C-alpha positions as CSV (number, residue, x, y, z in Angstrom):
1,M,-99.1,140.9,241.4
2,K,-100.5,138.9,238.5
3,T,-98.9,135.6,237.4
4,L,-99.4,133.8,234.2
5,R,-101.7,131.3,235.9
6,S,-103.9,134.0,237.3
7,M,-104.1,135.9,233.9
8,H,-106.9,134.5,231.8
9,L,-106.4,135.4,228.1
10,P,-109.5,135.0,225.9
11,V,-108.7,132.4,223.2
12,D,-110.5,132.9,219.9
13,R,-111.1,129.3,218.8
14,R,-111.2,130.1,215.1
15,R,-108.0,132.0,215.2
16,A,-106.3,129.2,217.2
17,L,-107.4,126.6,214.6
18,R,-106.2,128.8,211.7
19,L,-102.8,129.1,213.4
20,V,-102.5,125.4,213.9
21,A,-103.6,124.7,210.3
22,V,-101.1,127.2,208.9
23,G,-98.3,125.8,211.0
24,A,-99.0,122.3,209.9
25,G,-99.0,123.4,206.3
26,V,-95.7,125.1,206.6
27,V,-94.2,122.0,208.2
28,T,-95.5,119.9,205.4
29,L,-94.0,122.1,202.7
30,V,-90.5,122.2,204.2
31,P,-88.5,119.4,202.7
32,G,-86.2,117.4,205.0
33,P,-82.4,117.5,204.9
34,G,-82.2,114.3,202.8
35,H,-84.3,115.9,200.1
36,A,-81.7,118.7,199.5
37,Q,-78.8,116.2,199.4
38,Q,-80.6,114.0,196.9
39,Q,-81.5,116.9,194.7
40,A,-77.9,118.2,194.7
41,H,-76.7,114.7,193.9
42,E,-79.1,114.5,190.9
43,E,-78.3,117.9,189.6
44,A,-74.5,117.3,189.9
45,K,-74.4,114.1,187.9
46,K,-74.5,114.5,184.1
47,T,-75.1,111.9,181.4
48,K,-72.1,110.5,179.5
49,E,-73.4,112.0,176.3
50,A,-73.6,115.5,177.8
51,V,-69.9,115.4,178.8
52,H,-68.7,113.7,175.6
53,Y,-67.6,110.6,177.6
54,R,-65.5,108.1,175.7
55,Y,-64.0,104.8,176.7
56,K,-60.4,105.6,175.8
57,P,-57.9,108.2,177.1
58,K,-57.4,111.6,175.6
59,D,-53.9,113.0,175.5
60,G,-52.9,110.5,178.1
61,N,-55.6,111.6,180.6
62,T,-57.9,109.0,182.0
63,C,-60.8,108.9,184.5
64,S,-58.7,107.1,187.0
65,A,-56.3,110.1,187.1
66,C,-59.2,112.6,187.5
67,V,-60.1,114.3,190.8
68,N,-63.7,113.3,190.2
69,F,-63.0,109.6,189.9
70,I,-64.3,107.3,192.7
71,P,-62.7,103.8,192.5
72,E,-63.6,101.3,191.1
73,T,-66.1,102.6,188.4
74,D,-67.8,105.7,189.7
75,C,-67.5,109.5,189.2
76,K,-68.7,112.5,191.2
77,K,-70.0,114.2,188.1
78,V,-71.0,111.5,185.6
79,E,-73.9,109.1,185.8
80,G,-73.5,105.4,185.8
81,P,-70.5,103.2,185.9
82,I,-67.4,104.5,184.1
83,D,-64.3,102.9,182.7
84,P,-61.2,104.0,184.7
85,G,-59.4,104.2,181.3
86,G,-62.0,106.5,179.8
87,W,-62.2,110.3,179.6
88,C,-64.7,113.1,179.4
89,E,-64.7,116.9,179.1
90,L,-65.0,117.3,182.9
91,W,-61.6,115.7,183.4
92,T,-59.7,117.7,186.0
93,A,-56.1,117.1,187.1
94,P,-55.4,116.5,190.7
95,E,-54.0,119.4,192.6
96,V,-50.3,119.0,193.1
97,L,-49.1,120.5,196.4
98,P,-45.6,122.0,196.6
99,D,-43.1,120.4,198.9
C-alpha cells in the first residue's frame, strides 16, 4: 500500500514558481476589510451643496430631529460638521413605533 510519503510526485519547478507568483498577485489585489468600509463611508457622505444644506429649519424640521443626525454636529449622510438647527433634502423623520 502506498502512502503519501512513499509517493514521489515530480514537481515542475517552473510551474510551481508560476503558481506561487499568481497566488501572491491575487493576495495583493484583494483589498482588506477596512478598505470596503472606508469606501462605503466615502460614497455615502455627500457635500452640503449637493443636498442643498441650509443653516435654518424648513417647515419646522431640523437636523437634530433627523434619523441621520449624530449628536453633537455630525450626520450619517452629509460631510463635515452640521448645525443641529439646520436642514437638508435628505432629512428623514424618525420612525414612530405604535404602542
